[in-house]
C-alpha positions, 0 to 999 in steps of 0.5 A: 198595710193589709189591715189598713186596706181591709178596714177601708174595704170593710167600710166600703162593702158595708154600703151605708146610706148616702148622707146629705152632703154626698147625696147633694153632690150625687144629684149634681152628677146624676142630673147634669151632663158632662158640660153642665158639670163645668158650671156652678153646682147646685146644693152648695156643692163643689169638687175638682173637675177631674173627680166630677168627670170620673164620677159621671163616667162611672154613673153613666156606665153602671148606675147611681148606686152607693157602690158606684158613687164611692168606688173612685174614692175607695180606689184612691184610699186603697192606692194611697196605702201603697203609695204612702209606703213608697213615699215614706221610704224616700222621706224618713228614716227606714226605722220610722217607715213602719211607724208612719205606715201604722198611723196611716193605715189605722187613721180613722178619718182616712178610713172613713173618707175612703168610702165617702162619695166626695173628693177628699180621698183623692186629695190624699192620693194626689198629694202622695203622688206629688210628694213622690214626684218631688222626692224623685226630682230631689234625688235623681238625675233628670232626663228629658223623659222624666222632665216631661213625665213629672211635668205632666203628672203635676199638670194633671193632678190639679184637675183631680185635687184642689189642694194639689196646687198648694203641694205643687207650689210648695214643691217648686219653691222648696226644690228651687231653694235647695238647687240654688243652695247647692248651685246645681244650675242644670237641675234648676233649669230642668225644674223650671221646665217642669214648673212651666208644665205644671203652670200650663196644667193649672192654667188649663184647669182654671180656664175649664173650671172658671164658671164653676170656681166663680160660683164657689167664690160668689156663694155667700152660703159657702163663704159663711159656712167656711168663714171659721177656716179663714185667717182674718186680719188683724192677725188673731193669734188665738185663731192660729193657736187653735186651728194649727193645733187642732189639725193634729186631732182633726183630721190627723187623728193625733191625740193629745194635740200638743204631744203630736205637735212636739213630736212633729217638731222633733221629726222636723229637726231630724229631717233638717239634719238629713234631708233638708230639701224634702223637709222644705217640701213638706213644710212649705206646702202647709205654709202655702195653704195658710196663705190661701186661707189668709186670702180667703181662697181655701179654708184651713179646717177639718176635712179640707185638710185631709191631704195634710195627713201624710205630711203630718204623719211622716214628720211625727213618725220621724220624730218618734224614730229619733226619740226611740233610737237616737237620743240618750237613754234617760230621754229615750225612756221619756220619749218612748212613754210619750210616743206610746201615749200618743199611739194609744190615744190616737187609736182610741180616737180612730176606732169610732171612725174606723169601726163598721159602719161609721154612718151619719144618716141612714135614709135607706132603711127608713125608706124601706120601712115607709115602703112596707107600711105606706097606703094609697093617699099617704102624705110625706112631710120633710123637715130640715135638709132631708129633701136632698137625701130623699130626692136621691133615694126617690130617684133610685126608686125607694120613695114613691109617695106622690104627695110630698111637701117640705116643712119650714124649720121652726126657730126656738121661741117663734110661735109662728114657725110652729104654726107651720105644722098646722097645715097638716091638720085634717090629713089622716096619714102623714109621714113626718121625716126628720134628718140628722140636722133636725134631730140635733136641733130638737135634742139641743134646743128642746124645741118640742116639735114632736110634742107639738105634733102630738098635740095636733095629731095622733102618732101611729108609728115611729121608726128611727135609724142613724141620723134619721127618724120618721113618724106616722101621724093621723091629724084627722082625729084631733081638732085641738087648737095648736099651742107652742111649747 
């Protein structure tokens, strides 16, 4: 547990630069008032209302540094480690708890998102809170104070996490079915009161966030970007096979995926025998998310499913415990070998994400380099999405070149797009900055952008960092007619 917290703290205190997605959300938080955060956000961004408000409070109190913007996700990540232990004690066998905690503590994606200025770490924390509440409702007597308390916790959670709705719906359905099967009318009635409070909280959240949610719904860019995560009809079985299986690798971090799925099913069988009601809570939450994907409400893909990691790891740990301790000796040997293979492969996959620092776009050192070598009259030309990250660091005082322009992205095979670079002719000192997306295009499509720039100017300086590169050109020395490569 402590090692998991140390890994998360290490990523946080290394203070990597914000990358494009973080910077885009940070700009909304920095530039908007509390009321304006209720409206559709700029730069195709979104986030739960409570998360945005907490971030705005922190920025208002302590400024807009990377540390401040990432503090709340980091706090959620640390608290999640402690809470996962509490949840595991209630859902799975005692001997499975250390296994589950090991997977959770060393999860590469959980470590990374605990220090990213986005809402996904909070999704994990509030999923764990709701799983804990569901377990308490399932196992304990419900006094009036508990009914009100559990209701308020669920009603508040939807303000801080979008997928909290799926966990609440899954919990409500699961617990209602269990109480009906047990013919426990008293608990069923109290559950109805709790669900009523949850529904009230969800309604208030929807009312307060209506404009913002409508903006997300109507964004064609977001619809196209996340389209791969939606279930389309007629039902595509290959999609289900691909994406349901890929969840075990990304974001759950289990590799190979098929082995994770097999042990996951084993864990489900074990819980079916011992804690059927809690198994329903875990599985129906996933099913509800699939229904949301089918309704094109919530994409079933990658980081948006980070909240599912606790659910998957609980069942996988239960499956490993069953294989190691509760099957016949011959099958136990095979099961232990497969479980060790899953653990070792998963740790190998997690290490690149957990090792310090896992960075996507190091704009800050590039800004420092330009600051050290700039001269009066310099021009800065931004390509791809570098403008958002640049704007964040400009507002932080890292960039102070007044003459800044945005370049048009060339498309492979279109000569007229390369001609966009020709407007730089005649300028003596131009810093050309490419971000992560542009460098990837250059590498994969071989557009020859730098070669084209070398044709129309002379390269004076080069500086590269993770995901970012800047080149200083003198376009006043060569007057050769530009040609496309």
